[in-house]
C-alpha positions as CSV (number, residue, x, y, z in Angstrom):
1,M,-21.2,69.6,-28.3
2,V,-17.3,68.9,-28.7
3,K,-15.7,68.4,-32.6
4,T,-14.0,64.7,-32.3
5,G,-13.4,65.1,-36.1
6,A,-12.5,61.9,-38.1
7,E,-11.4,58.9,-36.1
8,S,-11.3,55.9,-38.9
9,F,-7.4,55.0,-39.7
10,E,-9.2,55.0,-43.4
11,V,-10.2,58.4,-43.3
12,L,-6.9,59.6,-41.3
13,E,-5.0,58.4,-44.5
14,A,-6.5,60.2,-47.2
15,L,-6.9,63.3,-45.1
16,R,-3.0,63.2,-45.0
17,A,-2.9,62.5,-48.9
18,L,-5.3,65.4,-49.6
19,K,-3.8,67.9,-47.8
20,K,0.0,66.8,-49.0
21,A,-1.4,66.7,-52.5
22,Y,-2.9,70.7,-52.0
23,G,0.4,71.4,-50.4
24,K,2.4,70.3,-53.3
25,T,0.6,71.3,-56.1
26,K,-1.9,74.5,-54.0
27,K,-4.9,72.9,-56.2
28,A,-8.2,74.1,-54.3
29,V,-9.8,70.9,-55.4
30,W,-7.6,69.0,-53.1
31,L,-8.3,71.4,-50.1
32,R,-11.9,71.4,-50.8
33,A,-12.3,67.0,-50.9
34,A,-10.1,67.3,-47.7
35,E,-12.7,69.8,-46.3
36,V,-15.5,67.4,-47.1
37,L,-14.3,64.1,-46.0
38,S,-13.4,65.6,-42.4
39,R,-17.1,66.5,-41.7
40,S,-18.5,64.1,-39.5
41,S,-19.7,59.9,-40.9
42,R,-23.3,61.1,-40.8
43,R,-22.8,64.1,-43.3
44,R,-20.4,62.2,-45.3
45,V,-21.5,62.4,-49.1
46,E,-23.5,59.5,-51.0
47,V,-23.1,59.8,-54.7
48,N,-25.2,57.7,-56.9
49,L,-23.9,56.1,-60.2
50,Y,-26.6,58.1,-62.2
51,A,-24.9,61.8,-60.4
52,L,-21.6,60.0,-62.3
53,E,-22.9,59.4,-65.4
54,K,-25.1,63.1,-65.5
55,Y,-21.7,65.5,-64.1
56,G,-18.7,63.5,-65.3
57,K,-17.5,64.4,-68.5
58,E,-15.0,61.3,-70.2
59,G,-11.6,61.1,-69.4
60,E,-11.5,63.3,-66.3
61,L,-10.7,62.5,-62.8
62,V,-14.1,62.5,-60.5
63,I,-13.1,62.6,-56.7
64,V,-16.1,61.6,-54.2
65,P,-14.8,62.2,-50.5
66,G,-17.5,59.8,-49.6
67,K,-19.6,56.7,-50.8
68,I,-20.3,55.6,-54.6
69,L,-23.8,53.8,-54.4
70,S,-25.1,51.8,-57.4
71,L,-28.0,53.4,-57.7
72,G,-28.5,54.0,-62.0
73,K,-26.5,53.3,-64.9
74,L,-22.6,54.3,-65.7
75,S,-21.6,53.9,-69.9
76,K,-18.7,56.5,-69.8
77,K,-15.0,55.8,-68.8
78,L,-14.6,58.0,-65.8
79,T,-11.7,57.3,-63.6
80,I,-12.8,57.9,-60.0
81,A,-11.3,58.4,-56.4
82,A,-13.4,57.8,-53.4
83,L,-13.4,57.1,-50.0
84,S,-15.5,54.0,-50.4
85,A,-18.2,51.7,-53.2
86,T,-20.8,49.2,-53.2
87,K,-19.7,45.9,-54.3
88,P,-22.6,46.6,-57.3
89,A,-21.0,50.1,-58.0
90,R,-17.7,48.7,-58.3
91,D,-19.2,46.1,-61.0
92,K,-20.7,49.0,-62.4
93,I,-17.8,51.1,-62.7
94,V,-15.4,48.5,-64.3
95,A,-17.7,47.0,-66.5
96,A,-18.1,50.2,-67.8
97,G,-14.6,50.5,-68.9
98,G,-14.0,53.0,-65.8
99,K,-11.3,53.1,-63.1
100,L,-11.8,53.0,-59.5
101,M,-9.4,54.2,-56.8
102,T,-8.8,55.4,-53.3
103,L,-9.2,59.1,-52.5
104,R,-5.1,58.6,-51.3
105,E,-4.1,57.0,-54.5
106,A,-5.1,59.5,-56.6
107,A,-4.1,62.1,-53.9
108,D,-0.7,60.4,-54.8
109,K,-0.5,60.6,-57.8
110,G,-1.9,64.8,-57.5
111,D,-2.8,64.7,-61.2
112,S,-6.0,67.4,-61.2
113,K,-6.0,68.8,-64.1
114,N,-9.4,67.5,-65.2
115,A,-10.5,66.9,-61.8
116,R,-14.0,67.2,-60.4
117,I,-15.6,67.0,-56.7
118,L,-19.1,65.6,-56.6
119,G,-20.9,66.0,-52.9
């Protein structure tokens, strides 16, 4: 079996940005996110809101190298960086006072001081 790697433009751009952020900051969180994101799409991470509620701490950056699904409730103000999110999940995050950004935006900012990877 031949490993082909990521094919979508969005994923490739996110991978480049994550690796660039790792090169700039030398923080392992960016490299780990790139490793998880480079998996095949069938093995990519899917995180529900209840997991964000359980493991995310208020005021920190939560990195999801995959998709956010809308199962559960979110009451914490989290800054979340993800490859994608469903529409109901986006609505619930914003309603809780949180902020949702793409992985590329988070990597360009490069702030990994209070970052956590879920997935």
